[in-house]
PyMOL Python script that loads the backbone (N, CA, C, O; Angstrom):
from pymol import cmd

cmd.read_pdbstr("""\
ATOM      1  N   MET A   1      45.235  58.473 -57.719  1.00  0.00           N
ATOM      2  CA  MET A   1      46.540  59.023 -57.890  1.00  0.00           C
ATOM      3  C   MET A   1      47.347  58.669 -56.635  1.00  0.00           C
ATOM      4  O   MET A   1      46.851  58.807 -55.516  1.00  0.00           O
ATOM      5  N   ALA A   2      48.540  58.231 -56.817  1.00  0.00           N
ATOM      6  CA  ALA A   2      49.421  57.909 -55.692  1.00  0.00           C
ATOM      7  C   ALA A   2      50.759  58.601 -55.902  1.00  0.00           C
ATOM      8  O   ALA A   2      51.213  58.787 -57.031  1.00  0.00           O
ATOM      9  N   TRP A   3      51.379  58.977 -54.786  1.00  0.00           N
ATOM     10  CA  TRP A   3      52.660  59.678 -54.852  1.00  0.00           C
ATOM     11  C   TRP A   3      53.513  59.207 -53.682  1.00  0.00           C
ATOM     12  O   TRP A   3      53.044  59.167 -52.545  1.00  0.00           O
ATOM     13  N   ALA A   4      54.749  58.855 -53.956  1.00  0.00           N
ATOM     14  CA  ALA A   4      55.693  58.422 -52.924  1.00  0.00           C
ATOM     15  C   ALA A   4      56.922  59.343 -52.983  1.00  0.00           C
ATOM     16  O   ALA A   4      57.861  59.079 -53.734  1.00  0.00           O
ATOM     17  N   PRO A   5      56.913  60.426 -52.189  1.00  0.00           N
ATOM     18  CA  PRO A   5      58.032  61.365 -52.228  1.00  0.00           C
ATOM     19  C   PRO A   5      59.332  60.779 -51.684  1.00  0.00           C
ATOM     20  O   PRO A   5      60.414  61.272 -52.006  1.00  0.00           O
ATOM     21  N   SER A   6      59.238  59.743 -50.872  1.00  0.00           N
ATOM     22  CA  SER A   6      60.420  59.036 -50.378  1.00  0.00           C
ATOM     23  C   SER A   6      60.029  57.585 -50.129  1.00  0.00           C
ATOM     24  O   SER A   6      58.859  57.228 -50.268  1.00  0.00           O
ATOM     25  N   LYS A   7      60.995  56.743 -49.762  1.00  0.00           N
ATOM     26  CA  LYS A   7      60.662  55.334 -49.544  1.00  0.00           C
ATOM     27  C   LYS A   7      59.909  55.113 -48.235  1.00  0.00           C
ATOM     28  O   LYS A   7      59.418  54.011 -47.992  1.00  0.00           O
ATOM     29  N   ASN A   8      59.808  56.133 -47.390  1.00  0.00           N
ATOM     30  CA  ASN A   8      59.109  56.012 -46.109  1.00  0.00           C
ATOM     31  C   ASN A   8      57.741  56.693 -46.076  1.00  0.00           C
ATOM     32  O   ASN A   8      57.021  56.579 -45.084  1.00  0.00           O
ATOM     33  N   VAL A   9      57.380  57.385 -47.126  1.00  0.00           N
ATOM     34  CA  VAL A   9      56.127  58.148 -47.143  1.00  0.00           C
ATOM     35  C   VAL A   9      55.399  57.891 -48.463  1.00  0.00           C
ATOM     36  O   VAL A   9      56.006  57.915 -49.533  1.00  0.00           O
ATOM     37  N   SER A  10      54.093  57.647 -48.372  1.00  0.00           N
ATOM     38  CA  SER A  10      53.273  57.550 -49.583  1.00  0.00           C
ATOM     39  C   SER A  10      51.915  58.192 -49.332  1.00  0.00           C
ATOM     40  O   SER A  10      51.351  58.087 -48.243  1.00  0.00           O
ATOM     41  N   LEU A  11      51.405  58.856 -50.358  1.00  0.00           N
ATOM     42  CA  LEU A  11      50.120  59.535 -50.291  1.00  0.00           C
ATOM     43  C   LEU A  11      49.259  59.036 -51.446  1.00  0.00           C
ATOM     44  O   LEU A  11      49.737  58.879 -52.570  1.00  0.00           O
ATOM     45  N   THR A  12      47.977  58.787 -51.153  1.00  0.00           N
ATOM     46  CA  THR A  12      47.053  58.292 -52.167  1.00  0.00           C
ATOM     47  C   THR A  12      45.755  59.079 -52.083  1.00  0.00           C
ATOM     48  O   THR A  12      45.267  59.367 -50.990  1.00  0.00           O
ATOM     49  N   ALA A  13      45.197  59.428 -53.237  1.00  0.00           N
ATOM     50  CA  ALA A  13      43.910  60.120 -53.284  1.00  0.00           C
ATOM     51  C   ALA A  13      43.113  59.592 -54.471  1.00  0.00           C
ATOM     52  O   ALA A  13      43.671  59.284 -55.524  1.00  0.00           O
ATOM     53  N   ALA A  14      41.793  59.494 -54.282  1.00  0.00           N
ATOM     54  CA  ALA A  14      40.929  59.023 -55.369  1.00  0.00           C
ATOM     55  C   ALA A  14      39.551  59.670 -55.247  1.00  0.00           C
ATOM     56  O   ALA A  14      39.109  60.029 -54.156  1.00  0.00           O
ATOM     57  N   TYR A  15      38.886  59.809 -56.390  1.00  0.00           N
ATOM     58  CA  TYR A  15      37.526  60.334 -56.443  1.00  0.00           C
ATOM     59  C   TYR A  15      36.744  59.507 -57.465  1.00  0.00           C
ATOM     60  O   TYR A  15      37.257  59.201 -58.541  1.00  0.00           O
ATOM     61  N   VAL A  16      35.526  59.154 -57.133  1.00  0.00           N
ATOM     62  CA  VAL A  16      34.690  58.387 -58.068  1.00  0.00           C
ATOM     63  C   VAL A  16      33.300  59.015 -58.122  1.00  0.00           C
ATOM     64  O   VAL A  16      32.750  59.438 -57.105  1.00  0.00           O
ATOM     65  N   ASP A  17      32.749  59.064 -59.332  1.00  0.00           N
ATOM     66  CA  ASP A  17      31.383  59.538 -59.546  1.00  0.00           C
ATOM     67  C   ASP A  17      30.663  58.482 -60.382  1.00  0.00           C
ATOM     68  O   ASP A  17      30.867  58.396 -61.593  1.00  0.00           O
ATOM     69  N   LEU A  18      29.823  57.681 -59.733  1.00  0.00           N
ATOM     70  CA  LEU A  18      29.123  56.589 -60.408  1.00  0.00           C
ATOM     71  C   LEU A  18      27.770  57.008 -60.973  1.00  0.00           C
ATOM     72  O   LEU A  18      27.118  56.228 -61.667  1.00  0.00           O
ATOM     73  N   GLY A  19      27.350  58.219 -60.682  1.00  0.00           N
ATOM     74  CA  GLY A  19      26.032  58.667 -61.147  1.00  0.00           C
ATOM     75  C   GLY A  19      24.930  58.069 -60.294  1.00  0.00           C
ATOM     76  O   GLY A  19      25.105  57.868 -59.093  1.00  0.00           O
ATOM     77  N   ARG A  20      23.802  57.787 -60.911  1.00  0.00           N
ATOM     78  CA  ARG A  20      22.666  57.188 -60.199  1.00  0.00           C
ATOM     79  C   ARG A  20      22.666  55.691 -60.477  1.00  0.00           C
ATOM     80  O   ARG A  20      22.223  55.261 -61.541  1.00  0.00           O
ATOM     81  N   VAL A  21      23.158  54.894 -59.534  1.00  0.00           N
ATOM     82  CA  VAL A  21      23.326  53.458 -59.742  1.00  0.00           C
ATOM     83  C   VAL A  21      21.999  52.717 -59.599  1.00  0.00           C
ATOM     84  O   VAL A  21      21.565  52.035 -60.528  1.00  0.00           O
ATOM     85  N   VAL A  22      21.355  52.847 -58.440  1.00  0.00           N
ATOM     86  CA  VAL A  22      20.062  52.187 -58.189  1.00  0.00           C
ATOM     87  C   VAL A  22      19.106  53.257 -57.641  1.00  0.00           C
ATOM     88  O   VAL A  22      18.968  53.402 -56.426  1.00  0.00           O
ATOM     89  N   PRO A  23      18.456  53.993 -58.524  1.00  0.00           N
ATOM     90  CA  PRO A  23      17.615  55.109 -58.079  1.00  0.00           C
ATOM     91  C   PRO A  23      16.511  54.715 -57.098  1.00  0.00           C
ATOM     92  O   PRO A  23      16.134  55.530 -56.255  1.00  0.00           O
ATOM     93  N   ALA A  24      15.982  53.497 -57.178  1.00  0.00           N
ATOM     94  CA  ALA A  24      14.880  53.081 -56.302  1.00  0.00           C
ATOM     95  C   ALA A  24      15.319  52.988 -54.845  1.00  0.00           C
ATOM     96  O   ALA A  24      14.511  53.251 -53.954  1.00  0.00           O
ATOM     97  N   THR A  25      16.574  52.623 -54.573  1.00  0.00           N
ATOM     98  CA  THR A  25      17.017  52.441 -53.188  1.00  0.00           C
ATOM     99  C   THR A  25      17.849  53.611 -52.670  1.00  0.00           C
ATOM    100  O   THR A  25      18.093  53.693 -51.466  1.00  0.00           O
ATOM    101  N   THR A  26      18.288  54.508 -53.531  1.00  0.00           N
ATOM    102  CA  THR A  26      19.120  55.628 -53.080  1.00  0.00           C
ATOM    103  C   THR A  26      18.385  56.962 -53.179  1.00  0.00           C
ATOM    104  O   THR A  26      19.010  58.020 -53.104  1.00  0.00           O
ATOM    105  N   ASN A  27      17.070  56.922 -53.346  1.00  0.00           N
ATOM    106  CA  ASN A  27      16.245  58.125 -53.425  1.00  0.00           C
ATOM    107  C   ASN A  27      16.716  59.034 -54.564  1.00  0.00           C
ATOM    108  O   ASN A  27      16.665  60.260 -54.457  1.00  0.00           O
ATOM    109  N   ASN A  28      17.179  58.410 -55.661  1.00  0.00           N
ATOM    110  CA  ASN A  28      17.601  59.102 -56.886  1.00  0.00           C
ATOM    111  C   ASN A  28      18.795  60.037 -56.665  1.00  0.00           C
ATOM    112  O   ASN A  28      18.953  61.013 -57.399  1.00  0.00           O
ATOM    113  N   LYS A  29      19.628  59.754 -55.676  1.00  0.00           N
ATOM    114  CA  LYS A  29      20.818  60.564 -55.412  1.00  0.00           C
ATOM    115  C   LYS A  29      22.007  60.027 -56.193  1.00  0.00           C
ATOM    116  O   LYS A  29      22.068  58.840 -56.514  1.00  0.00           O
ATOM    117  N   LYS A  30      22.948  60.910 -56.493  1.00  0.00           N
ATOM    118  CA  LYS A  30      24.163  60.505 -57.191  1.00  0.00           C
ATOM    119  C   LYS A  30      25.091  59.768 -56.229  1.00  0.00           C
ATOM    120  O   LYS A  30      25.143  60.093 -55.043  1.00  0.00           O
ATOM    121  N   GLN A  31      25.811  58.792 -56.731  1.00  0.00           N
ATOM    122  CA  GLN A  31      26.751  58.006 -55.941  1.00  0.00           C
ATOM    123  C   GLN A  31      28.163  58.533 -56.211  1.00  0.00           C
ATOM    124  O   GLN A  31      28.725  58.315 -57.284  1.00  0.00           O
ATOM    125  N   THR A  32      28.722  59.225 -55.225  1.00  0.00           N
ATOM    126  CA  THR A  32      30.076  59.761 -55.360  1.00  0.00           C
ATOM    127  C   THR A  32      30.859  59.411 -54.106  1.00  0.00           C
ATOM    128  O   THR A  32      30.278  59.122 -53.060  1.00  0.00           O
ATOM    129  N   GLY A  33      32.180  59.439 -54.218  1.00  0.00           N
ATOM    130  CA  GLY A  33      33.008  59.139 -53.058  1.00  0.00           C
ATOM    131  C   GLY A  33      34.413  59.682 -53.216  1.00  0.00           C
ATOM    132  O   GLY A  33      34.906  59.885 -54.325  1.00  0.00           O
ATOM    133  N   VAL A  34      35.048  59.915 -52.066  1.00  0.00           N
ATOM    134  CA  VAL A  34      36.419  60.414 -52.010  1.00  0.00           C
ATOM    135  C   VAL A  34      37.209  59.506 -51.088  1.00  0.00           C
ATOM    136  O   VAL A  34      36.704  59.079 -50.050  1.00  0.00           O
ATOM    137  N   TYR A  35      38.454  59.206 -51.462  1.00  0.00           N
ATOM    138  CA  TYR A  35      39.347  58.387 -50.644  1.00  0.00           C
ATOM    139  C   TYR A  35      40.685  59.098 -50.539  1.00  0.00           C
ATOM    140  O   TYR A  35      41.260  59.503 -51.549  1.00  0.00           O
ATOM    141  N   VAL A  36      41.183  59.250 -49.311  1.00  0.00           N
ATOM    142  CA  VAL A  36      42.494  59.865 -49.083  1.00  0.00           C
ATOM    143  C   VAL A  36      43.233  59.010 -48.068  1.00  0.00           C
ATOM    144  O   VAL A  36      42.667  58.620 -47.047  1.00  0.00           O
ATOM    145  N   SER A  37      44.510  58.716 -48.350  1.00  0.00           N
ATOM    146  CA  SER A  37      45.303  57.887 -47.459  1.00  0.00           C
ATOM    147  C   SER A  37      46.732  58.411 -47.406  1.00  0.00           C
ATOM    148  O   SER A  37      47.289  58.838 -48.417  1.00  0.00           O
ATOM    149  N   ALA A  38      47.316  58.371 -46.210  1.00  0.00           N
ATOM    150  CA  ALA A  38      48.724  58.723 -46.021  1.00  0.00           C
ATOM    151  C   ALA A  38      49.375  57.606 -45.224  1.00  0.00           C
ATOM    152  O   ALA A  38      48.810  57.124 -44.242  1.00  0.00           O
ATOM    153  N   GLN A  39      50.556  57.199 -45.643  1.00  0.00           N
ATOM    154  CA  GLN A  39      51.268  56.126 -44.949  1.00  0.00           C
ATOM    155  C   GLN A  39      52.698  56.563 -44.666  1.00  0.00           C
ATOM    156  O   GLN A  39      53.403  57.069 -45.539  1.00  0.00           O
ATOM    157  N   PHE A  40      53.105  56.350 -43.416  1.00  0.00           N
ATOM    158  CA  PHE A  40      54.456  56.704 -42.975  1.00  0.00           C
ATOM    159  C   PHE A  40      55.096  55.473 -42.364  1.00  0.00           C
ATOM    160  O   PHE A  40      54.451  54.759 -41.597  1.00  0.00           O
ATOM    161  N   ALA A  41      56.346  55.213 -42.688  1.00  0.00           N
ATOM    162  CA  ALA A  41      57.057  54.048 -42.147  1.00  0.00           C
ATOM    163  C   ALA A  41      58.415  54.488 -41.608  1.00  0.00           C
ATOM    164  O   ALA A  41      59.017  55.452 -42.081  1.00  0.00           O
ATOM    165  N   LEU A  42      58.861  53.766 -40.629  1.00  0.00           N
ATOM    166  CA  LEU A  42      60.185  54.062 -40.048  1.00  0.00           C
ATOM    167  C   LEU A  42      61.225  53.100 -40.584  1.00  0.00           C
ATOM    168  O   LEU A  42      62.396  53.189 -40.214  1.00  0.00           O
TER     169      LEU A  42
END
""", "prot")
cmd.dss("prot")
cmd.show_as("cartoon", "prot")
cmd.util.cbc("prot")
cmd.orient("prot")
């Protein structure tokens, strides 16, 4: 999801849940991640 409240500011956020991609190398843990970004320009 991205949001630009003005032409000088933008905010981005994302979440992913891939489940168990390669159980042998990840000790059977779920693969999840979060991404957050803020950008400001003059």
